[in-house]
C-alpha positions in Angstrom: -13.2 -11.2 45.1 -14.3 -8.4 42.7 -16.8 -8.4 40.3 -15.2 -8.2 36.8 -18.4 -7.9 34.8 -18.6 -4.0 34.9 -15.0 -4.1 33.7 -15.8 -6.6 30.8 -18.5 -4.6 29.8 -16.6 -1.2 30.0 -13.6 -2.7 28.2 -16.0 -4.6 25.1 -17.5 -1.6 24.7 -14.1 0.9 24.4 -12.2 -1.4 22.3 -14.1 -2.9 19.1 -13.3 -6.3 17.9 -11.8 -6.5 14.4 -12.8 -9.6 12.5 -10.2 -10.6 9.1 -11.1 -8.3 5.9 -13.2 -10.7 3.5 -11.7 -9.9 0.3 -9.2 -11.4 -2.4 -6.7 -8.6 -3.1 -4.3 -9.2 -6.0 -0.7 -8.3 -5.3 0.3 -4.8 -5.8 3.6 -4.8 -7.4 3.4 -1.9 -10.0 1.0 1.1 -10.6 -0.6 -0.8 -13.2 -2.0 -3.3 -10.3 -3.8 -0.6 -8.9 -6.7 -0.6 -10.8 -7.1 -4.2 -10.3 -7.2 -4.0 -6.5 -9.7 -1.2 -6.4 -12.2 -3.5 -8.4 -11.8 -6.3 -5.7 -12.8 -3.7 -3.3 -15.6 -2.4 -4.9 -16.9 -5.5 -5.9 -16.4 -6.8 -2.3 -18.7 -3.8 -1.3 -21.1 -4.7 -3.8 -21.7 -7.8 -2.5 -21.6 -7.0 1.1 -18.3 -8.7 2.0 -16.9 -5.3 2.7 -18.2 -1.9 5.0 -16.9 1.4 3.9 -14.9 2.0 6.7 -12.9 -1.5 5.9 -12.9 -0.1 1.8 -11.7 3.1 3.1 -9.0 1.6 5.5 -7.9 -0.4 2.5 -7.9 2.2 0.3 -5.1 3.8 2.7 -3.2 1.0 2.5 -3.4 0.5 -1.4 -2.5 4.5 -1.6 0.4 4.1 0.2 1.8 0.9 -1.8 1.6 2.9 -4.7 3.4 5.4 -3.3 6.4 3.4 -2.2 6.2 1.6 -5.6 6.6 5.0 -7.3 9.2 6.1 -5.2 11.2 3.2 -5.8 10.1 3.5 -9.9 11.5 7.1 -9.6 14.7 6.2 -7.8 15.9 3.6 -10.4 14.7 6.1 -13.2 17.3 8.7 -11.6 20.3 6.0 -10.9 19.8 5.1 -14.4 20.1 8.1 -15.4 23.1 9.2 -13.7 24.7 5.3 -14.9 23.7 6.9 -18.1 25.3 10.2 -17.8 28.2 9.0 -16.2 29.2 6.8 -19.4 28.6 9.4 -21.7 30.9 11.7 -19.7 33.7 8.9 -19.6 33.1 8.8 -23.2 33.4 12.6 -23.8 36.5 12.8 -21.7 39.4 13.8 -23.9 42.1 15.0 -21.4 45.0 12.9 -21.2 45.6 10.3 -18.7 
């Protein structure tokens, strides 16, 4: 039988364990929600519930969320402009049918 202690010690040292992040994050549904989420992170840092690394990781996730929301908003606005342009073209169409 082999001794697994050395293996376990190396594995525990190389693979950090992660605990759930202890912060109540508000939902991010629009770019306006970003400020409340940042405030929640700063509050958790101030109270010692988040480390700087955890806060940085959350900030990255929030940044990606905002990018996705903004992209969705741009696509939606372009679609609305194209629809309005199509209606305008239909109203200005004077060619005989």
